[in-house]
ZADRENDREN-124164 format. One record per residue (C-alpha): residue in one letter; chain; x, y, z. Coordinates in steps of 0.02 Angstrom, whole numbers, padded with zeros to 5 digits. Each point is the difference from the previous one (the first is absolute). Layout:
<r type="A" mol="A" u="X" v="Y" w="Z"/>
...
This chain:
<r type="M" mol="A" u="05992" v="04111" w="04533"/>
<r type="S" mol="A" u="-00187" v="00030" w="00006"/>
<r type="L" mol="A" u="-00109" v="00001" w="00156"/>
<r type="S" mol="A" u="-00188" v="00020" w="00006"/>
<r type="G" mol="A" u="-00125" v="00046" w="00133"/>
<r type="G" mol="A" u="-00161" v="00087" w="00038"/>
<r type="C" mol="A" u="-00142" v="00029" w="00120"/>
<r type="Q" mol="A" u="-00115" v="-00124" w="00087"/>
<r type="C" mol="A" u="-00148" v="00021" w="-00117"/>
<r type="G" mol="A" u="00099" v="-00004" w="-00163"/>
<r type="K" mol="A" u="-00054" v="00171" w="-00066"/>
<r type="I" mol="A" u="00181" v="00060" w="00008"/>
<r type="R" mol="A" u="00147" v="-00100" w="-00067"/>
<r type="F" mol="A" u="00179" v="00053" w="-00029"/>
<r type="R" mol="A" u="00164" v="-00066" w="-00070"/>
<r type="V" mol="A" u="00174" v="00052" w="00053"/>
<r type="T" mol="A" u="00137" v="-00028" w="-00129"/>
<r type="G" mol="A" u="00180" v="-00009" w="00061"/>
<r type="A" mol="A" u="00069" v="-00026" w="00173"/>
<r type="P" mol="A" u="-00085" v="00095" w="00140"/>
<r type="G" mol="A" u="00105" v="00110" w="00113"/>
<r type="D" mol="A" u="00011" v="00003" w="00189"/>
<r type="A" mol="A" u="-00134" v="-00072" w="00111"/>
<r type="S" mol="A" u="-00043" v="00079" w="00167"/>
<r type="I" mol="A" u="-00133" v="00012" w="00133"/>
<r type="C" mol="A" u="-00068" v="00169" w="00049"/>
<r type="H" mol="A" u="-00071" v="00019" w="00174"/>
<r type="C" mol="A" u="-00060" v="00180" w="-00018"/>
<r type="R" mol="A" u="-00176" v="00038" w="00058"/>
<r type="M" mol="A" u="-00058" v="00039" w="-00177"/>
<r type="C" mol="A" u="00056" v="-00172" w="-00062"/>
<r type="Q" mol="A" u="-00081" v="-00083" w="00150"/>
<r type="K" mol="A" u="-00166" v="00081" w="-00041"/>
<r type="A" mol="A" u="00014" v="-00023" w="-00190"/>
<r type="F" mol="A" u="00033" v="-00187" w="00020"/>
<r type="G" mol="A" u="-00107" v="-00026" w="00156"/>
<r type="N" mol="A" u="00150" v="-00087" w="00076"/>
<r type="F" mol="A" u="00157" v="00023" w="00104"/>
<r type="G" mol="A" u="00090" v="00070" w="-00153"/>
<r type="A" mol="A" u="00024" v="-00019" w="-00186"/>
<r type="A" mol="A" u="00120" v="-00119" w="-00087"/>
<r type="L" mol="A" u="00050" v="00090" w="-00161"/>
<r type="V" mol="A" u="00118" v="-00031" w="-00146"/>
<r type="T" mol="A" u="00070" v="00137" w="-00111"/>
<r type="V" mol="A" u="-00025" v="-00008" w="-00188"/>
<r type="G" mol="A" u="00033" v="00131" w="-00133"/>
<r type="D" mol="A" u="-00153" v="00082" w="-00077"/>
<r type="E" mol="A" u="00054" v="-00068" w="-00170"/>
<r type="Q" mol="A" u="00000" v="-00178" w="00069"/>
<r type="I" mol="A" u="-00187" v="-00001" w="00040"/>
<r type="E" mol="A" u="-00136" v="-00043" w="-00123"/>
<r type="W" mol="A" u="-00181" v="00004" w="00060"/>
<r type="T" mol="A" u="-00070" v="-00148" w="-00096"/>
<r type="R" mol="A" u="-00180" v="00010" w="00064"/>
<r type="G" mol="A" u="-00082" v="00155" w="00071"/>
<r type="R" mol="A" u="00082" v="00148" w="00083"/>
<r type="P" mol="A" u="00019" v="00032" w="00187"/>
<r type="A" mol="A" u="-00094" v="00139" w="00088"/>
<r type="E" mol="A" u="00109" v="00116" w="00103"/>
<r type="F" mol="A" u="-00010" v="00084" w="00169"/>
<r type="R" mol="A" u="00121" v="00138" w="00045"/>
<r type="S" mol="A" u="00050" v="-00039" w="00179"/>
<r type="S" mol="A" u="00115" v="00150" w="00014"/>
<r type="A" mol="A" u="00060" v="00147" w="-00105"/>
<r type="I" mol="A" u="00133" v="-00111" w="-00080"/>
<r type="V" mol="A" u="-00069" v="-00179" w="00004"/>
<r type="A" mol="A" u="-00135" v="-00080" w="-00107"/>
<r type="R" mol="A" u="-00062" v="-00175" w="00041"/>
<r type="G" mol="A" u="-00073" v="-00113" w="-00134"/>
<r type="F" mol="A" u="-00135" v="-00126" w="00039"/>
<r type="C" mol="A" u="-00141" v="-00097" w="-00082"/>
<r type="A" mol="A" u="-00162" v="00098" w="00012"/>
<r type="G" mol="A" u="-00097" v="-00164" w="-00014"/>
<r type="C" mol="A" u="00075" v="-00101" w="00143"/>
<r type="G" mol="A" u="00114" v="00122" w="00090"/>
<r type="T" mol="A" u="00163" v="-00095" w="-00024"/>
<r type="P" mol="A" u="00149" v="00117" w="00030"/>
<r type="L" mol="A" u="00115" v="-00005" w="-00153"/>
<r type="Y" mol="A" u="00132" v="00136" w="00014"/>
<r type="M" mol="A" u="00072" v="00156" w="00077"/>
<r type="K" mol="A" u="00075" v="00135" w="-00112"/>
<r type="E" mol="A" u="00090" v="00159" w="00050"/>
<r type="G" mol="A" u="-00027" v="00146" w="-00116"/>
<r type="G" mol="A" u="00143" v="00026" w="-00123"/>
<r type="D" mol="A" u="00081" v="-00166" w="00044"/>
<r type="P" mol="A" u="00020" v="-00112" w="-00155"/>
<r type="T" mol="A" u="-00043" v="-00156" w="00099"/>
<r type="H" mol="A" u="-00149" v="-00087" w="00079"/>
<r type="E" mol="A" u="00007" v="-00092" w="00165"/>
<r type="L" mol="A" u="-00110" v="-00150" w="-00040"/>
<r type="A" mol="A" u="-00087" v="-00102" w="00135"/>
<r type="M" mol="A" u="00094" v="-00164" w="00012"/>
<r type="G" mol="A" u="-00157" v="-00096" w="00047"/>
<r type="A" mol="A" u="-00084" v="00054" w="-00163"/>
<r type="F" mol="A" u="00125" v="-00101" w="-00104"/>
<r type="D" mol="A" u="-00055" v="-00173" w="-00057"/>
<r type="D" mol="A" u="00160" v="-00073" w="00073"/>
<r type="P" mol="A" u="00066" v="00109" w="00142"/>
<r type="N" mol="A" u="00139" v="-00128" w="00028"/>
<r type="A" mol="A" u="00075" v="00050" w="-00168"/>
<r type="L" mol="A" u="00036" v="00174" w="00071"/>
<r type="P" mol="A" u="00159" v="00050" w="00090"/>
<r type="A" mol="A" u="00009" v="-00018" w="00189"/>
<r type="L" mol="A" u="-00034" v="00154" w="00105"/>
<r type="S" mol="A" u="00157" v="00104" w="00016"/>
<r type="R" mol="A" u="-00056" v="00140" w="00115"/>
<r type="Q" mol="A" u="-00137" v="00069" w="00113"/>
<r type="S" mol="A" u="-00059" v="00179" w="-00005"/>
<r type="G" mol="A" u="-00120" v="00105" w="00102"/>
<r type="I" mol="A" u="00053" v="-00095" w="00156"/>
<r type="E" mol="A" u="-00061" v="00142" w="00112"/>
<r type="S" mol="A" u="-00174" v="-00075" w="-00027"/>
<r type="R" mol="A" u="00049" v="-00184" w="00007"/>
<r type="V" mol="A" u="-00123" v="-00096" w="00111"/>
<r type="H" mol="A" u="00081" v="-00056" w="00163"/>
<r type="W" mol="A" u="-00026" v="-00186" w="-00033"/>
<r type="F" mol="A" u="00069" v="-00005" w="-00178"/>
<r type="E" mol="A" u="00169" v="-00073" w="00046"/>
<r type="T" mol="A" u="-00082" v="-00147" w="00090"/>
<r type="I" mol="A" u="-00088" v="-00068" w="-00156"/>
<r type="V" mol="A" u="00136" v="-00125" w="-00045"/>
<r type="S" mol="A" u="-00007" v="-00078" w="00174"/>
<r type="L" mol="A" u="-00187" v="-00036" w="-00005"/>
<r type="P" mol="A" u="-00060" v="-00179" w="-00017"/>
<r type="A" mol="A" u="-00031" v="-00042" w="-00183"/>
<r type="E" mol="A" u="-00129" v="-00114" w="-00079"/>
<r type="E" mol="A" u="-00072" v="-00039" w="-00171"/>
<r type="T" mol="A" u="-00184" v="00031" w="-00035"/>
<r type="S" mol="A" u="-00032" v="-00188" w="-00004"/>
<r type="D" mol="A" u="00067" v="-00012" w="00179"/>
<r type="Y" mol="A" u="-00153" v="00090" w="00069"/>
<r type="R" mol="A" u="-00135" v="-00023" w="-00135"/>
<r type="T" mol="A" u="-00099" v="-00156" w="-00036"/>
<r type="A" mol="A" u="-00009" v="-00074" w="-00175"/>
<r type="E" mol="A" u="-00179" v="00068" w="-00010"/>
<r type="D" mol="A" u="00061" v="00175" w="00048"/>
<r type="L" mol="A" u="00139" v="-00010" w="-00129"/>
<r type="A" mol="A" u="-00126" v="-00045" w="-00136"/>
<r type="K" mol="A" u="-00101" v="00157" w="00045"/>
<r type="L" mol="A" u="00156" v="00108" w="-00009"/>
<r type="K" mol="A" u="00009" v="-00011" w="-00190"/>
<r type="S" mol="A" u="00063" v="00170" w="-00053"/>
<r type="L" mol="A" u="-00110" v="00114" w="-00104"/>
<r type="Q" mol="A" u="00148" v="00116" w="-00029"/>
<r type="H" mol="A" u="00083" v="00017" w="-00169"/>
<r type="P" mol="A" u="00126" v="-00144" w="-00020"/>
<r type="D" mol="A" u="00187" v="00031" w="00009"/>
<r type="H" mol="A" u="00022" v="00005" w="-00189"/>
<r type="D" mol="A" u="-00064" v="00101" w="-00148"/>
<r type="T" mol="A" u="-00171" v="-00044" w="-00070"/>
<r type="D" mol="A" u="-00084" v="00049" w="-00163"/>
<r type="H" mol="A" u="-00154" v="00059" w="00096"/>
<r type="W" mol="A" u="-00062" v="00007" w="00178"/>
<r type="P" mol="A" u="-00109" v="-00049" w="00089"/>
<r type="P" mol="A" u="-00044" v="-00168" w="-00078"/>
<r type="E" mol="A" u="-00181" v="-00025" w="-00050"/>
<r type="D" mol="A" u="-00022" v="-00144" w="00124"/>
<r type="R" mol="A" u="00053" v="00104" w="00150"/>
<r type="P" mol="A" u="-00125" v="-00008" w="00145"/>
């Protein structure tokens, strides 16, 4: 099994070889701030499973024991790593195919969970095309790195 991923701008790419471990969501305040979100969906992989195939992440030490990897070019959060632990907690959204990862099996840091989190599944749901015109959709062409490995990035014809 081999899974790839990377940041939005394409400066950082990685490959994970072998099956990833447990997937979880962390609601702690540090994860909320690091991801700019209500929490962080993370999957555990052994250090030996990760190959950085393009670039290397920058790191920010968010506590005495935790380092957080991110792309210095676009800011995409990539991982959380506790000192001395032989694993990385990789950001599930940074994978090219997040649906290939295991389902979440636990929540941690729930003392900081936002009060509305448990209501998400009951919200009305719609696809982007339900509320955007065809003209809007044409303008929404992504300038992010595509969800697959490329020989180089960005392409020469990029606006």
